[in-house]
A tleap script that builds the chain and sets N, CA, C and O, in Angstrom:
source leaprc.protein.ff14SB
mol = sequence {
  NMET ARG PHE VAL ASN LEU ILE LYS TYR TRP
  LEU GLN ARG SER LYS PRO THR GLU ILE ARG
  GLU LEU LEU HIE ASN ASP ASP ASP LYS THR
  ASP ASN LEU ILE LEU MET VAL MET VAL PHE
  ILE MET ASP SER THR LEU ARG TYR GLY GLU
  ARG CYS THR LYS GLN ASP ILE THR ALA PHE
  LEU ARG GLU LEU ALA ASP VAL TYR ASP TYR
  GLU PRO GLU SER ALA LYS LEU LEU ALA ASP
  TYR ILE VAL THR ASP VAL LEU GLN SER ASN
  GLY LYS VAL ARG SER PHE ASP THR PHE TYR
  SER SER ASP GLU GLN PHE ARG ASP GLN ARG
  SER LEU ILE LEU LEU GLU GLN GLN SER GLY
  SER TYR CARG
}
set mol.1.N position { -87.961 -51.484 -155.541 }
set mol.1.CA position { -87.171 -50.382 -155.836 }
set mol.1.C position { -86.639 -49.793 -154.609 }
set mol.1.O position { -85.611 -49.126 -154.726 }
set mol.2.N position { -87.178 -49.930 -153.418 }
set mol.2.CA position { -86.808 -49.473 -152.215 }
set mol.2.C position { -85.488 -50.055 -151.834 }
set mol.2.O position { -84.618 -49.349 -151.326 }
set mol.3.N position { -85.318 -51.337 -152.070 }
set mol.3.CA position { -84.086 -52.011 -151.712 }
set mol.3.C position { -82.967 -51.385 -152.680 }
set mol.3.O position { -81.882 -50.978 -152.266 }
set mol.4.N position { -83.332 -51.363 -153.886 }
set mol.4.CA position { -82.176 -50.841 -154.809 }
set mol.4.C position { -81.896 -49.395 -154.407 }
set mol.4.O position { -80.702 -49.102 -154.461 }
set mol.5.N position { -82.677 -48.482 -154.038 }
set mol.5.CA position { -82.351 -47.136 -153.444 }
set mol.5.C position { -81.555 -47.256 -152.300 }
set mol.5.O position { -80.681 -46.420 -152.072 }
set mol.6.N position { -81.757 -48.182 -151.571 }
set mol.6.CA position { -80.818 -48.549 -150.133 }
set mol.6.C position { -79.399 -48.705 -150.725 }
set mol.6.O position { -78.485 -47.967 -150.357 }
set mol.7.N position { -79.220 -49.725 -151.697 }
set mol.7.CA position { -77.887 -49.946 -152.181 }
set mol.7.C position { -77.265 -48.772 -152.690 }
set mol.7.O position { -76.117 -48.491 -152.345 }
set mol.8.N position { -77.936 -48.033 -153.505 }
set mol.8.CA position { -77.574 -46.727 -154.076 }
set mol.8.C position { -77.126 -45.768 -153.021 }
set mol.8.O position { -76.140 -45.085 -153.297 }
set mol.9.N position { -77.731 -45.598 -151.780 }
set mol.9.CA position { -77.460 -44.803 -150.789 }
set mol.9.C position { -76.172 -45.341 -149.987 }
set mol.9.O position { -75.438 -44.547 -149.398 }
set mol.10.N position { -75.951 -46.615 -149.992 }
set mol.10.CA position { -74.819 -47.104 -149.258 }
set mol.10.C position { -73.591 -46.842 -150.151 }
set mol.10.O position { -72.509 -46.545 -149.643 }
set mol.11.N position { -73.761 -46.952 -151.486 }
set mol.11.CA position { -72.536 -46.908 -152.335 }
set mol.11.C position { -72.125 -45.184 -152.447 }
set mol.11.O position { -70.987 -44.826 -152.751 }
set mol.12.N position { -73.097 -44.341 -152.189 }
set mol.12.CA position { -72.728 -42.919 -152.268 }
set mol.12.C position { -72.323 -42.247 -150.954 }
set mol.12.O position { -71.768 -41.149 -150.895 }
set mol.13.N position { -72.670 -43.047 -149.855 }
set mol.13.CA position { -72.413 -42.320 -148.561 }
set mol.13.C position { -71.076 -42.443 -148.288 }
set mol.13.O position { -70.484 -43.300 -148.945 }
set mol.14.N position { -70.320 -41.681 -147.327 }
set mol.14.CA position { -69.169 -41.737 -146.924 }
set mol.14.C position { -69.166 -42.202 -145.504 }
set mol.14.O position { -70.011 -41.811 -144.699 }
set mol.15.N position { -68.144 -43.098 -145.180 }
set mol.15.CA position { -68.356 -43.738 -143.781 }
set mol.15.C position { -67.388 -42.848 -142.981 }
set mol.15.O position { -66.427 -42.250 -143.463 }
set mol.16.N position { -67.803 -42.842 -141.594 }
set mol.16.CA position { -66.830 -42.090 -140.653 }
set mol.16.C position { -65.396 -42.815 -140.505 }
set mol.16.O position { -65.297 -44.040 -140.573 }
set mol.17.N position { -64.417 -42.057 -140.321 }
set mol.17.CA position { -63.145 -42.538 -140.183 }
set mol.17.C position { -63.006 -43.623 -139.156 }
set mol.17.O position { -62.280 -44.605 -139.310 }
set mol.18.N position { -63.797 -43.371 -138.027 }
set mol.18.CA position { -63.616 -44.392 -136.889 }
set mol.18.C position { -64.247 -45.915 -137.363 }
set mol.18.O position { -63.770 -46.982 -136.975 }
set mol.19.N position { -65.220 -45.810 -138.126 }
set mol.19.CA position { -65.879 -47.126 -138.715 }
set mol.19.C position { -64.992 -47.664 -139.786 }
set mol.19.O position { -64.833 -48.881 -139.887 }
set mol.20.N position { -64.396 -46.811 -140.603 }
set mol.20.CA position { -63.558 -47.397 -141.537 }
set mol.20.C position { -62.292 -47.982 -141.012 }
set mol.20.O position { -61.813 -48.958 -141.589 }
set mol.21.N position { -61.723 -47.482 -139.995 }
set mol.21.CA position { -60.460 -48.003 -139.230 }
set mol.21.C position { -60.843 -49.242 -138.577 }
set mol.21.O position { -60.058 -50.190 -138.552 }
set mol.22.N position { -62.162 -49.311 -137.970 }
set mol.22.CA position { -62.608 -50.455 -137.212 }
set mol.22.C position { -62.685 -51.667 -138.129 }
set mol.22.O position { -62.279 -52.757 -137.727 }
set mol.23.N position { -63.166 -51.522 -139.286 }
set mol.23.CA position { -63.385 -52.598 -140.162 }
set mol.23.C position { -62.314 -52.549 -141.261 }
set mol.23.O position { -62.566 -52.973 -142.389 }
set mol.24.N position { -61.100 -52.023 -140.928 }
set mol.24.CA position { -59.839 -52.019 -141.802 }
set mol.24.C position { -59.998 -51.562 -143.239 }
set mol.24.O position { -59.441 -52.141 -144.171 }
set mol.25.N position { -60.873 -50.373 -143.402 }
set mol.25.CA position { -61.066 -50.036 -144.653 }
set mol.25.C position { -61.575 -50.779 -145.705 }
set mol.25.O position { -61.370 -50.507 -146.888 }
set mol.26.N position { -62.302 -51.807 -145.259 }
set mol.26.CA position { -62.929 -52.851 -146.157 }
set mol.26.C position { -64.308 -52.449 -146.473 }
set mol.26.O position { -65.191 -52.750 -145.670 }
set mol.27.N position { -64.625 -51.744 -147.647 }
set mol.27.CA position { -65.944 -51.435 -147.948 }
set mol.27.C position { -66.934 -52.496 -148.128 }
set mol.27.O position { -68.119 -52.353 -147.825 }
set mol.28.N position { -66.384 -53.671 -148.675 }
set mol.28.CA position { -67.265 -54.760 -148.956 }
set mol.28.C position { -67.674 -55.362 -147.502 }
set mol.28.O position { -68.827 -55.689 -147.222 }
set mol.29.N position { -66.681 -55.451 -146.708 }
set mol.29.CA position { -66.997 -56.047 -145.331 }
set mol.29.C position { -68.011 -55.161 -144.683 }
set mol.29.O position { -68.956 -55.646 -144.060 }
set mol.30.N position { -67.841 -53.894 -144.813 }
set mol.30.CA position { -68.811 -52.901 -144.139 }
set mol.30.C position { -70.135 -52.998 -144.578 }
set mol.30.O position { -71.062 -53.051 -143.769 }
set mol.31.N position { -70.339 -53.031 -146.021 }
set mol.31.CA position { -71.595 -53.261 -146.516 }
set mol.31.C position { -72.219 -54.670 -146.293 }
set mol.31.O position { -73.440 -54.791 -146.197 }
set mol.32.N position { -71.449 -55.640 -146.218 }
set mol.32.CA position { -72.044 -56.954 -145.893 }
set mol.32.C position { -72.535 -56.989 -144.473 }
set mol.32.O position { -73.574 -57.600 -144.226 }
set mol.33.N position { -71.826 -56.344 -143.465 }
set mol.33.CA position { -72.173 -56.183 -142.118 }
set mol.33.C position { -73.637 -55.498 -141.950 }
set mol.33.O position { -74.548 -55.890 -141.222 }
set mol.34.N position { -73.626 -54.410 -142.785 }
set mol.34.CA position { -74.895 -53.555 -142.749 }
set mol.34.C position { -75.993 -54.582 -143.304 }
set mol.34.O position { -77.050 -54.694 -142.684 }
set mol.35.N position { -75.776 -55.282 -144.382 }
set mol.35.CA position { -76.867 -56.009 -144.894 }
set mol.35.C position { -77.259 -57.298 -143.755 }
set mol.35.O position { -78.395 -57.750 -143.612 }
set mol.36.N position { -76.221 -57.687 -143.114 }
set mol.36.CA position { -76.472 -58.704 -142.214 }
set mol.36.C position { -77.370 -58.272 -141.048 }
set mol.36.O position { -78.209 -59.019 -140.546 }
set mol.37.N position { -77.105 -56.858 -140.604 }
set mol.37.CA position { -77.857 -56.532 -139.452 }
set mol.37.C position { -79.291 -56.153 -140.088 }
set mol.37.O position { -80.252 -56.237 -139.324 }
set mol.38.N position { -79.497 -55.789 -141.266 }
set mol.38.CA position { -80.942 -55.669 -141.775 }
set mol.38.C position { -81.580 -56.954 -141.826 }
set mol.38.O position { -82.779 -57.030 -141.554 }
set mol.39.N position { -80.891 -58.016 -142.156 }
set mol.39.CA position { -81.522 -59.305 -142.222 }
set mol.39.C position { -81.885 -59.870 -140.959 }
set mol.39.O position { -82.917 -60.526 -140.813 }
set mol.40.N position { -80.883 -59.580 -139.831 }
set mol.40.CA position { -81.168 -59.940 -138.413 }
set mol.40.C position { -82.425 -59.366 -137.833 }
set mol.40.O position { -83.260 -59.994 -137.182 }
set mol.41.N position { -82.462 -57.962 -138.182 }
set mol.41.CA position { -83.738 -57.260 -137.714 }
set mol.41.C position { -85.076 -57.685 -138.371 }
set mol.41.O position { -86.125 -57.782 -137.734 }
set mol.42.N position { -84.951 -57.934 -139.712 }
set mol.42.CA position { -86.144 -58.565 -140.434 }
set mol.42.C position { -86.575 -59.868 -139.844 }
set mol.42.O position { -87.745 -60.128 -139.562 }
set mol.43.N position { -85.557 -60.673 -139.675 }
set mol.43.CA position { -85.826 -62.079 -139.196 }
set mol.43.C position { -86.346 -61.974 -137.690 }
set mol.43.O position { -87.206 -62.760 -137.293 }
set mol.44.N position { -85.929 -61.205 -137.041 }
set mol.44.CA position { -86.386 -61.006 -135.580 }
set mol.44.C position { -87.772 -60.561 -135.404 }
set mol.44.O position { -88.503 -60.960 -134.497 }
set mol.45.N position { -88.129 -59.645 -136.386 }
set mol.45.CA position { -89.459 -59.024 -136.470 }
set mol.45.C position { -90.481 -59.740 -137.144 }
set mol.45.O position { -91.621 -59.779 -136.680 }
set mol.46.N position { -90.173 -60.302 -138.184 }
set mol.46.CA position { -91.056 -61.078 -139.103 }
set mol.46.C position { -91.294 -62.406 -138.716 }
set mol.46.O position { -92.443 -62.820 -138.566 }
set mol.47.N position { -90.196 -63.184 -138.524 }
set mol.47.CA position { -90.332 -64.599 -138.065 }
set mol.47.C position { -90.803 -64.647 -136.828 }
set mol.47.O position { -91.912 -65.167 -136.702 }
set mol.48.N position { -90.249 -64.235 -135.841 }
set mol.48.CA position { -90.704 -64.346 -134.394 }
set mol.48.C position { -91.764 -63.173 -133.922 }
set mol.48.O position { -92.334 -63.324 -132.842 }
set mol.49.N position { -91.981 -62.219 -134.577 }
set mol.49.CA position { -92.881 -61.263 -134.344 }
set mol.49.C position { -92.708 -60.437 -132.983 }
set mol.49.O position { -93.572 -59.954 -132.252 }
set mol.50.N position { -91.240 -60.433 -132.875 }
set mol.50.CA position { -90.767 -59.653 -131.684 }
set mol.50.C position { -90.112 -58.318 -132.101 }
set mol.50.O position { -89.805 -58.084 -133.270 }
set mol.51.N position { -89.915 -57.453 -131.076 }
set mol.51.CA position { -89.277 -56.215 -131.454 }
set mol.51.C position { -87.832 -56.470 -131.477 }
set mol.51.O position { -87.422 -57.528 -131.000 }
set mol.52.N position { -86.954 -55.556 -132.017 }
set mol.52.CA position { -85.616 -55.846 -132.243 }
set mol.52.C position { -84.959 -54.591 -131.470 }
set mol.52.O position { -85.121 -53.518 -132.051 }
set mol.53.N position { -84.348 -54.557 -130.429 }
set mol.53.CA position { -83.863 -53.628 -129.757 }
set mol.53.C position { -82.380 -53.285 -130.315 }
set mol.53.O position { -81.735 -54.101 -130.974 }
set mol.54.N position { -81.942 -52.089 -130.007 }
set mol.54.CA position { -80.557 -51.797 -130.176 }
set mol.54.C position { -79.575 -52.685 -129.507 }
set mol.54.O position { -78.463 -52.911 -129.984 }
set mol.55.N position { -80.047 -53.224 -128.301 }
set mol.55.CA position { -79.232 -54.014 -127.497 }
set mol.55.C position { -79.233 -55.365 -128.169 }
set mol.55.O position { -78.169 -55.984 -128.146 }
set mol.56.N position { -80.268 -55.906 -128.759 }
set mol.56.CA position { -80.250 -57.064 -129.553 }
set mol.56.C position { -79.340 -57.040 -130.697 }
set mol.56.O position { -78.685 -58.038 -130.998 }
set mol.57.N position { -79.272 -55.964 -131.335 }
set mol.57.CA position { -78.390 -55.681 -132.541 }
set mol.57.C position { -76.922 -55.692 -132.031 }
set mol.57.O position { -76.056 -56.330 -132.630 }
set mol.58.N position { -76.681 -55.018 -130.985 }
set mol.58.CA position { -75.370 -54.839 -130.350 }
set mol.58.C position { -74.822 -56.379 -129.988 }
set mol.58.O position { -73.678 -56.705 -130.304 }
set mol.59.N position { -75.660 -57.232 -129.352 }
set mol.59.CA position { -75.288 -58.648 -129.029 }
set mol.59.C position { -75.030 -59.490 -130.353 }
set mol.59.O position { -74.152 -60.351 -130.396 }
set mol.60.N position { -75.739 -59.228 -131.281 }
set mol.60.CA position { -75.577 -59.757 -132.678 }
set mol.60.C position { -74.262 -59.423 -133.227 }
set mol.60.O position { -73.537 -60.264 -133.759 }
set mol.61.N position { -73.957 -58.164 -133.090 }
set mol.61.CA position { -72.533 -57.775 -133.728 }
set mol.61.C position { -71.487 -58.248 -132.824 }
set mol.61.O position { -70.411 -58.559 -133.334 }
set mol.62.N position { -71.656 -58.362 -131.405 }
set mol.62.CA position { -70.551 -58.999 -130.593 }
set mol.62.C position { -70.245 -60.278 -131.065 }
set mol.62.O position { -69.072 -60.651 -131.022 }
set mol.63.N position { -71.302 -61.161 -131.601 }
set mol.63.CA position { -71.146 -62.504 -132.002 }
set mol.63.C position { -70.333 -62.529 -133.290 }
set mol.63.O position { -69.658 -63.524 -133.551 }
set mol.64.N position { -70.368 -61.477 -134.106 }
set mol.64.CA position { -69.719 -61.470 -135.288 }
set mol.64.C position { -68.320 -60.950 -135.203 }
set mol.64.O position { -67.613 -61.058 -136.205 }
set mol.65.N position { -67.853 -60.411 -134.148 }
set mol.65.CA position { -66.581 -59.767 -133.866 }
set mol.65.C position { -65.448 -60.508 -134.488 }
set mol.65.O position { -64.647 -59.929 -135.221 }
set mol.66.N position { -65.359 -61.869 -134.190 }
set mol.66.CA position { -64.229 -62.558 -134.578 }
set mol.66.C position { -64.263 -62.788 -136.156 }
set mol.66.O position { -63.207 -62.772 -136.788 }
set mol.67.N position { -65.268 -62.963 -136.669 }
set mol.67.CA position { -65.497 -63.083 -138.208 }
set mol.67.C position { -65.084 -61.828 -138.985 }
set mol.67.O position { -64.477 -61.842 -140.055 }
set mol.68.N position { -65.464 -60.805 -138.353 }
set mol.68.CA position { -65.243 -59.440 -138.975 }
set mol.68.C position { -63.868 -58.809 -138.554 }
set mol.68.O position { -63.496 -57.770 -139.100 }
set mol.69.N position { -63.150 -59.389 -137.641 }
set mol.69.CA position { -61.945 -58.903 -137.052 }
set mol.69.C position { -62.081 -57.558 -136.365 }
set mol.69.O position { -61.266 -56.666 -136.599 }
set mol.70.N position { -63.058 -57.395 -135.549 }
set mol.70.CA position { -63.031 -56.263 -134.731 }
set mol.70.C position { -63.221 -56.520 -133.144 }
set mol.70.O position { -63.726 -57.608 -132.866 }
set mol.71.N position { -62.939 -55.806 -132.238 }
set mol.71.CA position { -63.080 -55.982 -130.916 }
set mol.71.C position { -64.550 -56.007 -130.382 }
set mol.71.O position { -65.286 -55.044 -130.596 }
set mol.72.N position { -64.962 -57.054 -129.718 }
set mol.72.CA position { -66.299 -57.060 -129.266 }
set mol.72.C position { -66.999 -56.003 -128.649 }
set mol.72.O position { -68.214 -55.819 -128.730 }
set mol.73.N position { -66.031 -55.187 -127.912 }
set mol.73.CA position { -66.402 -53.890 -127.350 }
set mol.73.C position { -66.822 -52.915 -128.356 }
set mol.73.O position { -67.463 -51.939 -127.968 }
set mol.74.N position { -66.565 -53.039 -129.507 }
set mol.74.CA position { -66.913 -52.074 -130.620 }
set mol.74.C position { -68.262 -52.286 -130.943 }
set mol.74.O position { -68.753 -51.373 -131.607 }
set mol.75.N position { -68.999 -53.215 -130.670 }
set mol.75.CA position { -70.235 -53.685 -131.215 }
set mol.75.C position { -71.228 -52.648 -131.046 }
set mol.75.O position { -72.028 -52.471 -131.964 }
set mol.76.N position { -71.299 -51.837 -129.851 }
set mol.76.CA position { -72.228 -50.818 -129.669 }
set mol.76.C position { -71.994 -49.609 -130.677 }
set mol.76.O position { -72.918 -49.039 -131.257 }
set mol.77.N position { -70.655 -49.287 -130.817 }
set mol.77.CA position { -70.439 -48.214 -131.754 }
set mol.77.C position { -70.882 -48.618 -133.241 }
set mol.77.O position { -71.391 -47.778 -133.983 }
set mol.78.N position { -70.669 -49.919 -133.633 }
set mol.78.CA position { -71.248 -50.342 -134.911 }
set mol.78.C position { -72.683 -50.323 -134.971 }
set mol.78.O position { -73.188 -49.947 -136.028 }
set mol.79.N position { -73.528 -50.710 -133.887 }
set mol.79.CA position { -74.726 -50.781 -133.888 }
set mol.79.C position { -75.336 -49.307 -133.980 }
set mol.79.O position { -76.270 -49.009 -134.724 }
set mol.80.N position { -74.736 -48.506 -133.195 }
set mol.80.CA position { -75.304 -47.132 -133.433 }
set mol.80.C position { -75.017 -46.433 -134.833 }
set mol.80.O position { -75.731 -45.530 -135.269 }
set mol.81.N position { -73.952 -46.914 -135.466 }
set mol.81.CA position { -73.680 -46.341 -136.764 }
set mol.81.C position { -74.644 -47.028 -137.840 }
set mol.81.O position { -75.229 -46.315 -138.655 }
set mol.82.N position { -74.794 -48.303 -137.841 }
set mol.82.CA position { -75.552 -48.983 -138.677 }
set mol.82.C position { -77.090 -48.570 -138.571 }
set mol.82.O position { -77.741 -48.312 -139.583 }
set mol.83.N position { -77.590 -48.528 -137.388 }
set mol.83.CA position { -79.089 -48.367 -137.069 }
set mol.83.C position { -79.184 -46.732 -137.317 }
set mol.83.O position { -80.050 -46.358 -138.108 }
set mol.84.N position { -78.449 -45.860 -136.766 }
set mol.84.CA position { -78.931 -44.519 -136.829 }
set mol.84.C position { -78.463 -43.874 -138.175 }
set mol.84.O position { -79.243 -43.215 -138.863 }
set mol.85.N position { -77.040 -44.110 -138.553 }
set mol.85.CA position { -76.509 -43.317 -139.767 }
set mol.85.C position { -77.005 -43.983 -141.100 }
set mol.85.O position { -77.238 -43.282 -142.084 }
set mol.86.N position { -77.166 -45.370 -141.118 }
set mol.86.CA position { -77.401 -45.942 -142.290 }
set mol.86.C position { -78.867 -46.251 -142.527 }
set mol.86.O position { -79.472 -45.750 -143.475 }
set mol.87.N position { -79.505 -47.180 -141.555 }
set mol.87.CA position { -80.817 -47.674 -141.866 }
set mol.87.C position { -82.016 -46.545 -141.425 }
set mol.87.O position { -83.182 -46.695 -141.791 }
set mol.88.N position { -81.592 -45.442 -140.623 }
set mol.88.CA position { -82.403 -44.372 -140.376 }
set mol.88.C position { -81.865 -43.040 -141.124 }
set mol.88.O position { -82.337 -41.930 -140.875 }
set mol.89.N position { -80.911 -43.242 -141.995 }
set mol.89.CA position { -80.526 -42.170 -142.815 }
set mol.89.C position { -80.254 -40.938 -141.904 }
set mol.89.O position { -80.560 -39.793 -142.235 }
set mol.90.N position { -79.648 -41.270 -140.719 }
set mol.90.CA position { -79.181 -40.148 -139.869 }
set mol.90.C position { -80.332 -39.089 -139.656 }
set mol.90.O position { -80.101 -37.933 -139.302 }
set mol.91.N position { -81.514 -39.558 -139.888 }
set mol.91.CA position { -82.626 -38.549 -139.627 }
set mol.91.C position { -83.005 -37.773 -140.719 }
set mol.91.O position { -84.017 -37.076 -140.644 }
set mol.92.N position { -82.232 -37.811 -141.853 }
set mol.92.CA position { -82.225 -36.891 -142.884 }
set mol.92.C position { -83.207 -37.528 -144.050 }
set mol.92.O position { -83.162 -38.701 -144.419 }
set mol.93.N position { -83.982 -36.652 -144.485 }
set mol.93.CA position { -84.910 -37.114 -145.694 }
set mol.93.C position { -83.980 -37.205 -146.957 }
set mol.93.O position { -83.291 -36.262 -147.346 }
set mol.94.N position { -84.029 -38.375 -147.525 }
set mol.94.CA position { -83.459 -38.596 -148.793 }
set mol.94.C position { -84.480 -38.739 -150.021 }
set mol.94.O position { -85.597 -39.230 -149.857 }
set mol.95.N position { -84.023 -38.280 -151.257 }
set mol.95.CA position { -84.970 -38.246 -152.284 }
set mol.95.C position { -84.376 -39.192 -153.300 }
set mol.95.O position { -83.157 -39.152 -153.467 }
set mol.96.N position { -85.047 -39.964 -153.936 }
set mol.96.CA position { -84.804 -40.894 -155.089 }
set mol.96.C position { -85.845 -41.098 -156.147 }
set mol.96.O position { -87.008 -41.062 -155.746 }
set mol.97.N position { -85.645 -41.302 -157.400 }
set mol.97.CA position { -86.552 -41.522 -158.327 }
set mol.97.C position { -86.719 -43.051 -158.226 }
set mol.97.O position { -85.787 -43.852 -158.303 }
set mol.98.N position { -87.956 -43.347 -158.053 }
set mol.98.CA position { -88.335 -44.961 -157.893 }
set mol.98.C position { -89.443 -45.187 -159.010 }
set mol.98.O position { -90.365 -44.413 -159.265 }
set mol.99.N position { -89.189 -46.312 -159.579 }
set mol.99.CA position { -89.924 -46.697 -160.803 }
set mol.99.C position { -91.199 -47.512 -159.994 }
set mol.99.O position { -91.034 -48.311 -159.072 }
set mol.100.N position { -92.365 -47.146 -160.519 }
set mol.100.CA position { -93.624 -47.555 -160.111 }
set mol.100.C position { -94.185 -48.546 -161.345 }
set mol.100.O position { -94.552 -48.027 -162.399 }
set mol.101.N position { -94.229 -49.867 -161.176 }
set mol.101.CA position { -94.497 -50.702 -162.239 }
set mol.101.C position { -96.114 -50.464 -162.600 }
set mol.101.O position { -96.576 -50.637 -163.727 }
set mol.102.N position { -96.767 -50.102 -161.620 }
set mol.102.CA position { -98.358 -49.923 -161.780 }
set mol.102.C position { -98.722 -49.116 -162.981 }
set mol.102.O position { -99.557 -49.420 -163.833 }
set mol.103.N position { -97.904 -47.931 -162.924 }
set mol.103.CA position { -98.155 -46.919 -163.975 }
set mol.103.C position { -96.947 -46.641 -164.961 }
set mol.103.O position { -96.942 -45.735 -165.795 }
set mol.104.N position { -95.981 -47.498 -164.760 }
set mol.104.CA position { -94.665 -47.475 -165.625 }
set mol.104.C position { -94.140 -46.104 -165.634 }
set mol.104.O position { -93.852 -45.610 -166.725 }
set mol.105.N position { -93.977 -45.414 -164.534 }
set mol.105.CA position { -93.445 -44.030 -164.441 }
set mol.105.C position { -92.449 -44.020 -163.235 }
set mol.105.O position { -92.559 -44.814 -162.301 }
set mol.106.N position { -91.597 -43.191 -163.305 }
set mol.106.CA position { -90.556 -42.881 -162.350 }
set mol.106.C position { -91.127 -41.730 -161.387 }
set mol.106.O position { -91.491 -40.731 -162.007 }
set mol.107.N position { -91.255 -41.683 -160.197 }
set mol.107.CA position { -91.710 -40.793 -159.284 }
set mol.107.C position { -90.729 -40.552 -158.152 }
set mol.107.O position { -89.943 -41.444 -157.832 }
set mol.108.N position { -90.745 -39.368 -157.529 }
set mol.108.CA position { -89.825 -39.043 -156.487 }
set mol.108.C position { -90.267 -39.791 -155.303 }
set mol.108.O position { -91.483 -39.804 -155.115 }
set mol.109.N position { -89.540 -40.400 -154.489 }
set mol.109.CA position { -89.770 -41.112 -153.273 }
set mol.109.C position { -88.900 -40.369 -152.147 }
set mol.109.O position { -87.670 -40.401 -152.156 }
set mol.110.N position { -89.604 -39.746 -151.244 }
set mol.110.CA position { -88.875 -38.920 -150.352 }
set mol.110.C position { -88.175 -39.431 -149.189 }
set mol.110.O position { -87.274 -38.746 -148.704 }
set mol.111.N position { -88.487 -40.579 -148.672 }
set mol.111.CA position { -87.866 -41.071 -147.270 }
set mol.111.C position { -87.325 -42.400 -147.653 }
set mol.111.O position { -87.903 -43.122 -148.465 }
set mol.112.N position { -86.226 -42.715 -147.070 }
set mol.112.CA position { -85.754 -44.016 -147.187 }
set mol.112.C position { -85.247 -44.417 -145.814 }
set mol.112.O position { -84.274 -45.164 -145.721 }
set mol.113.N position { -85.864 -43.954 -144.765 }
set mol.113.CA position { -85.603 -44.444 -143.515 }
set mol.113.C position { -86.277 -45.904 -143.303 }
set mol.113.O position { -87.490 -46.056 -143.156 }
set mol.114.N position { -85.453 -46.820 -143.307 }
set mol.114.CA position { -86.074 -48.272 -143.150 }
set mol.114.C position { -86.508 -48.590 -141.820 }
set mol.114.O position { -87.366 -49.461 -141.674 }
set mol.115.N position { -86.044 -48.019 -140.878 }
set mol.115.CA position { -86.528 -48.325 -139.488 }
set mol.115.C position { -87.038 -47.164 -138.686 }
set mol.115.O position { -86.389 -46.118 -138.652 }
set mol.116.N position { -88.079 -47.289 -138.092 }
set mol.116.CA position { -88.549 -46.197 -137.293 }
set mol.116.C position { -88.432 -46.528 -135.741 }
set mol.116.O position { -88.904 -47.546 -135.234 }
set mol.117.N position { -87.859 -45.707 -135.172 }
set mol.117.CA position { -87.645 -45.874 -133.674 }
set mol.117.C position { -88.972 -45.651 -132.917 }
set mol.117.O position { -89.625 -44.619 -133.070 }
set mol.118.N position { -89.378 -46.732 -132.030 }
set mol.118.CA position { -90.531 -46.539 -131.271 }
set mol.118.C position { -90.159 -47.324 -129.902 }
set mol.118.O position { -89.873 -48.520 -129.832 }
set mol.119.N position { -90.210 -46.561 -129.014 }
set mol.119.CA position { -90.080 -47.087 -127.598 }
set mol.119.C position { -88.629 -47.797 -127.449 }
set mol.119.O position { -88.500 -48.698 -126.620 }
set mol.120.N position { -87.564 -47.395 -128.239 }
set mol.120.CA position { -86.412 -48.153 -128.051 }
set mol.120.C position { -86.298 -49.232 -128.781 }
set mol.120.O position { -85.258 -49.858 -128.578 }
set mol.121.N position { -87.059 -49.691 -129.611 }
set mol.121.CA position { -86.918 -50.793 -130.553 }
set mol.121.C position { -87.325 -50.518 -131.870 }
set mol.121.O position { -87.947 -49.482 -132.102 }
set mol.122.N position { -87.030 -51.373 -132.823 }
set mol.122.CA position { -87.161 -51.284 -134.223 }
set mol.122.C position { -87.897 -52.192 -134.929 }
set mol.122.O position { -87.629 -53.369 -134.689 }
set mol.123.N position { -88.848 -51.947 -135.823 }
set mol.123.CA position { -89.643 -52.887 -136.570 }
set mol.123.C position { -89.778 -52.478 -137.827 }
set mol.123.O position { -90.428 -53.150 -138.628 }
savepdb mol mol.pdb
quit
């Protein structure tokens, strides 16, 4: 259910004008890019057992610049937005009703911060 809540959060949030313009006001492209970064982080940390730094994410986003039609120099801005505003919920606590199959009840889930910053890297 945590992933479902993440999708719900993505759909409800508004994107900063700078990000919307950078990705040509294409919400599908923006959401796809966010998901790709999340998979990149998970792949780096789970498969290789390595930390994934914001510099790693920025380099990954630079590689995708041609595909998503943005300037490679914008990769740092995108990395900051995706990591801080989206995956860390901009440091704000979010609250969602989450279904727990163990007792078949909905309960309040307080935090949806998917990434915790530790020494400049994410896991």
